[in-house]
N, C-alpha and C positions, 0 to 999 in steps of 0.2 A: 505493499499500501503505499502512494508516495506521502511524503511528508509536506505538510502545508507550509509554503513559503509565504512568508511576513516581510514587506518591504518596511525597512527604518524611516525611510520619506517618502511621504507622499504629497500632491499636490497642495493638499491643507496644510501642511505644516510649512509652506514656503510663505512669506510675508515680503513681498517686494516693495519698494519705492518708501521705505520709511524714514524716519527722522529721530531720533534720539538727542536729549539736549548734552547728555554725557554718559561715561564708560557703564556707570551703576543704570540708567536708564536702559540702555541697550541690553544690559544682562538680565533686568527684570522683565523686560518685553521677551526674551528668549524664555526664561521660565513662565512667564504667562502662557505662552505658545504651546510650550510643554505640558503644561497643566490643562490647558482647554482641549489638549487631544487625549486626555486621560491617561498618560505615559506618567505621571509623577503627581505623588501627594504634596500639600502645598508646604508641607515642612524641606522639600528639596530646593524652594526658593532661596533661602537664607545660605542655604550649604553654597549655592554658586556664587554668592559674594565671598563665602569664607574662603572658598579654591581661589579667587582672584586675588584676594588680599595675601596668601601664601605665596602664590605663585602665578604670574599672568597668563593668561590662556591665549594671548599673541603668537600667532605662529609663522607672521611674515605674508608676503603677497597681500597685503592688506586685510586678513583673515584671522579672526578668532574663533574660540572654540569654547566656548562658556560652559563650564559643567559642574556638578557637586564635587561634594569631597568624598574620600574612599567610605567614611562612616555615614554619609547620606546615602546610600545604594540602597539602603532598606525602605528609603521612600519612593524608589523606582517600581513601579508596575509592569512595564514593559520596555525593552530599549526602542528607542526613537530617537530622531533626529528632527531638529527645525531649521530651517535657513531663514535667517533676516538680511534684508539689504539694507543698507545707508548710504545711499549715493553721495550725498554729501559729506560723508566722512564723519567718524564719531573718533575723538583722541582719545589714545589707549595708552597712556603713559608717556614720557619723554620721547618725543620724536616718532611714536607711531599712530597710526593712522588707519583706522577699520572700515570699511565698506561692507564686508558681509561678515554675518556671525552664525555659526553654525553651532545651535546650542545641542547638547548631548545628554541625553539621560541612557545610561546603562547601568544594569544591576550585576553585571559579571563580566568574564573576560571579552566579551565582545569589544567593551573598549579599545580593545589593542588591534583589533582587525580594522574597527573604523577608522582610527588615526594613521594606521599604515596606509590604506586605500585612499583617504584624504589626502596624504603626502605626494602620494604616485601623482594624484590630480594637480596639486599645487606647483610640483616642481617642473610642470609644462608650463611657464610664464604667459603663455597663449591661452591656455585654458584657465588659467588662474584670471586672467583678463575677462575672457568670455563670461566666467561665474562672477565677477563682481559687476559686471553690467549687462546680465541677462534682464530681458525685459518681459520674459514669461516664464511661469513655471515649467513647461516641457523642457524648456535650455536647462535649467538648472537641474532638472531628474536626468535629462541625458548626460549630461557632465558627472553628476556624481552616482552614477548608476553602477560603478564599479565597486561601492561602499557596500549595497546590497551583493554583488555577487563574491565579494571576498569574505563577507560575515555569514553566508547563507552557504557557504561550500560543506 
């Protein structure tokens, strides 16, 4: 019997053309998106800020990956990604501007596969630029399809 494949990222989790007043606001928006999708409990949201305080989630190419602490995995109902685009950019610490936040809720070792697949996408600066400038959810889904493939093997 085939196992059911679940997508980590759906069109519903992609929010383009957003604005954020600062990094904390952008992280809040990622957390609320994960909450709206039913991926996390409300207690996961403060843990996303705790993670950011201990270690910046900026990973380069105008991308940050807000996520909770190891201890907050108990609040994750299912592994899910959300993608929020901030075309005007959000200051993410000295000298770092983020146009794309990929919020991660992972309750197990899937996070390693997610980060590995995401790194592969972002290593190609052309793909990273397409991701930051995406005009529709289909473009984002196409560029990040490898994340689902990596974690559903």
